[in-house]
C-alpha angles and dihedrals in degrees: 000000000000121000139169104263099182147308128258130179091262094050150290122321120215135196131211120196119206127197132190101198092241101085098281126115138160139188124217121191126205092232104093090344081269126187095227098180140357121192118201128178120240127219089283094050095254112142120220133174108256102187132068120245148117140265096228139052089226092059091049088053090051096045128091119207106068090252109202095342130147097231125203171041077194117358125221124015135333110195119245086354093269140103138169119225125177090349095306121112116220126197120205129192113270116232103157105054105290091340135089114237132193095344096314136278091315098035125150092279090065096050131090108242126204123246108233098178143339143182137170093291106025144039130188122202128183138198133190117215112191126222108279094021106154087350097299122133122239138029104275122200108199131188134183129191126195116198127183109201129208089243092060102263125140104208119193114191121188125197132176141166129192139193093215134034109275141158112256133177122150125191140164117249102202120152108223128206110169088187087069125282109290096014097136090226100091095122091054090066115109120239134193122183121195087216133108105180136051133195116259106228143177119255085268089060097247111143119239095206096260129102140209132214112240097208112129094001132108085258092064113112097152085114115046115260139156112282091230097048095096103010094113097049119135090233133115113328095329094105094041091049097040088234141345120339095150139144112225124193115227112239118250092000112189103168094262128112108278142151118282096178148301133260120198144169115217093202102051093029092229118146135182126197114199117212123181143167089213121097102232143039127203116218110205120173099199093260096162102042098133136196087243087078118093115258110276110255088355096288112050112092108226122234142150122296094018094132143013126232120207103186116188108212151120119282113293111263088015091153089066093047104052117187097037101076122353119236104159119111116194133196112280092028125102122218107221121170136157138200123188127198106196112196128202137162 
């Protein structure tokens, strides 16, 4: 069902609600191609919303944190807001200190996308990013499809084409709380990551091109554990970042859709397996959700560690570290990536 969600200076924002006939539903809005809500049954069949968001387009505009957005043209950070591609140096707008984050101050998550098609179970949205947009080369045609399957999977499919070589990586920036949005129990959720290495980074979270094994450290989620168990450890950048904001490499990555990990809540019984055909996943524990944000859904007071982002991606700053993870799309090629959130109870 398509509805008017709100009006902004740049145009009207619409919502589309999907249902799977098994107690799951979600709403996607054209602003930022945002996953505005996602209702998932618990072990008793009670459906609750499990992502953070807002009930108005104006609140999304006022918020900081990319809640539910599809971010791009290139997600995560690009160091010093510059890169060189095919001998040409490009300068991007800095919006994270000296660095470029999630496509810049007017990235894809800030734009109004177009609805191409929708039905009861699926919606496809598209966006045109012109040559030079936010400093990037090439006219990029991007498309994102959300599908809610009968067997309780939320499938997010990304496509893009370009007329010039350009870095591209799209991801969804939803904050999950399988206990129910605003529960206050986010850090009690259990997490397993099928990942054995992380990027070594500066304090500004820019990779230096080296890696560390996670075994035996607070970054080790190879065996399921509570997210909050080691979050306060005086180790690595945990203390500096007030939690996890860490890129993990998926074990034995071969370019095919495979498991990156599993999130679960022992109380409600909800679980979410993450599958992707991208090589990395960023664990972000909502460290910087501030009280300057509007209340979520009009009533839930914002605060740190209220949700967990699991962003499937290439390595941050990949364009400046060629040969580790590939982020360059060239004319004649098609960017086609998928992330699946497989829910159970």
